Each structure stands twice: as structure tokens, then as C-alpha cells.
Backbone as CSV, one residue per row, in Angstrom:
resi,resn,N_x,N_y,N_z,CA_x,CA_y,CA_z,C_x,C_y,C_z
1,MET,0.813,-1.193,0.000,0.000,0.000,0.000,0.859,1.260,0.000
2,ASN,2.067,1.170,0.475,2.914,2.344,0.505,3.841,2.449,-0.696
3,ALA,3.617,1.626,-1.709,4.434,1.711,-2.913,4.220,3.080,-3.558
4,GLU,5.306,3.706,-3.969,5.220,5.068,-4.494,4.269,5.176,-5.682
5,ASP,4.239,4.167,-6.551,3.367,4.221,-7.722,1.889,4.053,-7.372
6,GLU,1.589,3.689,-6.135,0.201,3.555,-5.698,-0.268,4.747,-4.865
7,MET,0.641,5.650,-4.528,0.278,6.824,-3.748,-0.543,7.775,-4.615
8,ILE,-1.598,8.312,-4.045,-2.494,9.217,-4.764,-2.447,10.569,-4.068
9,THR,-2.251,11.609,-4.840,-2.145,12.950,-4.268,-3.530,13.570,-4.073
10,THR,-3.575,14.577,-3.234,-4.839,15.304,-3.054,-5.233,15.995,-4.351
11,ASP,-4.272,16.420,-5.155,-4.591,17.040,-6.444,-5.278,16.043,-7.377
12,GLU,-4.841,14.787,-7.345,-5.484,13.769,-8.182,-6.922,13.524,-7.720
13,VAL,-7.122,13.427,-6.428,-8.476,13.224,-5.898,-9.355,14.420,-6.277
14,ARG,-8.839,15.609,-6.092,-9.588,16.828,-6.435,-9.971,16.824,-7.922
15,TYR,-9.031,16.438,-8.790,-9.314,16.386,-10.220,-10.472,15.432,-10.516
16,VAL,-10.428,14.233,-9.937,-11.473,13.242,-10.196,-12.835,13.774,-9.725
17,VAL,-12.881,14.370,-8.551,-14.146,14.890,-8.011,-14.683,16.030,-8.879
18,LEU,-13.798,16.908,-9.341,-14.244,18.070,-10.109,-14.454,17.800,-11.598
19,HIS,-13.683,16.868,-12.172,-13.712,16.675,-13.622,-14.020,15.242,-14.061
20,GLY,-14.073,14.322,-13.120,-14.303,12.928,-13.469,-15.775,12.630,-13.726
21,GLU,-16.062,11.352,-13.835,-17.445,10.943,-14.070,-17.851,9.856,-13.086
22,ILE,-19.122,9.848,-12.764,-19.668,8.808,-11.896,-19.838,7.553,-12.733
23,ILE,-19.200,6.462,-12.309,-19.323,5.216,-13.061,-20.182,4.186,-12.329
24,GLU,-20.377,4.361,-11.040,-21.292,3.513,-10.272,-21.947,4.375,-9.201
25,ASP,-23.224,4.147,-8.981,-23.976,4.908,-7.987,-24.530,3.936,-6.965
26,TYR,-24.408,4.264,-5.701,-24.863,3.390,-4.621,-25.868,4.142,-3.740
27,PRO,-27.081,4.401,-4.233,-28.054,5.185,-3.455,-28.553,4.475,-2.202
28,GLU,-28.459,3.162,-2.194,-28.976,2.395,-1.058,-27.881,1.892,-0.125
29,ASP,-26.687,2.435,-0.229,-25.592,2.003,0.637,-25.983,2.171,2.100
30,LYS,-25.658,1.195,2.927,-26.077,1.228,4.330,-25.482,2.402,5.100
31,ARG,-24.373,2.953,4.605,-23.765,4.123,5.265,-24.273,5.434,4.691
32,GLY,-25.151,5.350,3.726,-25.661,6.549,3.054,-25.250,6.562,1.594
33,HIS,-25.940,7.349,0.825,-25.702,7.442,-0.611,-24.231,7.725,-0.900
34,SER,-23.652,6.962,-1.811,-22.273,7.177,-2.234,-22.148,6.815,-3.707
35,CYS,-20.992,7.090,-4.280,-20.768,6.772,-5.689,-19.284,6.537,-5.939
36,LEU,-19.014,5.878,-7.051,-17.647,5.630,-7.503,-17.398,6.531,-8.703
37,MET,-16.329,7.309,-8.615,-15.980,8.215,-9.704,-14.677,7.772,-10.351
38,PHE,-14.554,8.074,-11.642,-13.357,7.754,-12.424,-12.815,9.021,-13.052
39,GLY,-11.507,9.143,-13.069,-10.858,10.231,-13.785,-9.439,9.838,-14.130
40,MET,-8.840,10.615,-15.028,-7.469,10.369,-15.455,-6.707,11.695,-15.328
41,PRO,-6.300,12.035,-14.091,-5.588,13.298,-13.876,-4.334,13.408,-14.746
42,ASN,-4.187,14.528,-15.406,-3.025,14.796,-16.274,-2.831,13.722,-17.336
43,ASN,-3.892,12.986,-17.663,-3.816,11.907,-18.653,-2.694,10.926,-18.354
44,LYS,-2.387,10.730,-17.059,-1.277,9.856,-16.683,-1.724,8.471,-16.257
45,ARG,-2.680,8.401,-15.345,-3.110,7.097,-14.837,-4.539,7.199,-14.349
46,PRO,-5.266,6.084,-14.377,-6.654,6.112,-13.911,-6.694,6.179,-12.384
47,VAL,-7.678,6.894,-11.871,-7.894,6.972,-10.434,-9.384,6.794,-10.169
48,HIS,-9.715,5.963,-9.190,-11.092,5.798,-8.716,-11.211,6.465,-7.355
49,VAL,-12.307,7.169,-7.143,-12.596,7.807,-5.865,-14.018,7.424,-5.468
50,VAL,-14.170,6.878,-4.271,-15.499,6.613,-3.719,-15.799,7.768,-2.779
51,CYS,-16.933,8.424,-3.014,-17.288,9.576,-2.197,-18.778,9.549,-1.869
52,ALA,-19.135,10.338,-0.864,-20.517,10.394,-0.405,-20.905,11.845,-0.178
53,PRO,-21.902,12.328,-0.918,-22.335,13.709,-0.707,-23.077,13.840,0.621
54,LYS,-22.660,14.782,1.405,-23.324,15.105,2.668,-23.920,16.497,2.540
55,GLU,-24.704,16.907,3.509,-25.353,18.208,3.416,-24.363,19.360,3.291
56,GLU,-23.288,19.313,4.071,-22.370,20.440,4.101,-20.990,20.149,3.503
57,TYR,-20.763,18.927,3.032,-19.444,18.593,2.496,-19.534,17.324,1.660
58,LEU,-18.463,17.002,0.991,-18.351,15.757,0.237,-17.360,14.867,0.977
59,ALA,-17.811,13.725,1.453,-16.945,12.799,2.165,-16.194,11.931,1.160
60,ILE,-14.886,11.896,1.270,-14.063,11.014,0.448,-13.860,9.743,1.254
61,ILE,-14.380,8.639,0.749,-14.311,7.371,1.466,-12.999,6.663,1.178
62,THR,-12.649,6.562,-0.091,-11.378,5.947,-0.473,-11.008,6.383,-1.881
63,ALA,-9.744,6.242,-2.197,-9.237,6.491,-3.545,-8.204,5.409,-3.832
64,TYR,-8.199,4.933,-5.066,-7.264,3.868,-5.420,-6.994,3.861,-6.918
65,ILE,-5.932,3.182,-7.293,-5.590,2.971,-8.695,-6.229,1.641,-9.101
66,PRO,-7.182,1.658,-10.030,-7.837,0.401,-10.422,-6.892,-0.506,-11.205
67,SER,-7.086,-1.809,-11.068,-6.230,-2.771,-11.767,-6.980,-3.417,-12.927
68,LEU,-6.222,-3.844,-13.923,-6.828,-4.532,-15.066,-7.328,-5.920,-14.695
69,GLU,-6.943,-6.420,-13.534,-7.472,-7.708,-13.079,-8.964,-7.602,-12.779
70,LYS,-9.401,-6.456,-12.304,-10.793,-6.283,-11.897,-11.601,-5.391,-12.828
71,TRP,-10.907,-4.576,-13.655,-11.583,-3.589,-14.490,-11.247,-3.795,-15.956
72,GLU,-12.189,-3.459,-16.823,-11.952,-3.469,-18.265,-10.899,-2.412,-18.593
73,THR,-10.424,-2.383,-19.824,-9.329,-1.485,-20.184,-9.701,-0.005,-20.091
74,ASP,-10.995,0.314,-20.083,-11.393,1.715,-19.912,-11.487,2.107,-18.440
75,PHE,-11.334,1.138,-17.546,-11.398,1.308,-16.094,-12.742,1.835,-15.608
76,LYS,-13.778,1.687,-16.442,-15.114,2.166,-16.084,-16.089,1.022,-15.854
77,GLU,-15.743,-0.162,-16.326,-16.617,-1.331,-16.164,-15.846,-2.456,-15.515
78,ARG,-16.527,-3.113,-14.575,-15.909,-4.253,-13.892,-15.817,-5.430,-14.859
79,ARG,-14.769,-6.202,-14.730,-14.638,-7.418,-15.540,-15.661,-8.428,-15.075
80,LYS,-16.182,-9.162,-16.004,-17.122,-10.245,-15.676,-16.340,-11.380,-15.058
81,LYS,-16.905,-11.984,-14.037,-16.213,-13.097,-13.355,-16.377,-14.384,-14.077
């Protein structure tokens, strides 16, 4: 998890939230409505951000670099099992 190539900057997260797209929506999540967003900051690498809109802020739940083991080459669709 601490590998340098897996570290995600706050600028990358900000880019995904401001310019990315929602690829999965979880309106019935037990912790409250959340969604998975995708973006490619600086056209360098794909980044996924799971976030939850709250009344006064946007909660960032997690951010990660998606792998081709689990995602199609566009990183927007999960691979079929």
C-alpha cells in the first residue's frame, strides 16, 4: 500500500471529483448514498474515488488505482467473473 506508484495525491483526488465521471452509484448504501468516480488526472493514470455527498461537504471514502485484473481497459466497467 505504501508503494510510491500507488500513492495518490490530493490534487489527483480533487481532479477526479471536479472533472471525473460517476461510473457507479450506490443510493442504497447502508452508510448513506455514495458513488464511484473515475478520472485520469493529467492523462497519466486512472484513479477511482469513492465519495458520499453530505449536506455540508463531500466525504471522500477511499481512492485507489484500479487494476486490469478487476476492471476493463477503460477502467469504467468491472470485468465479468
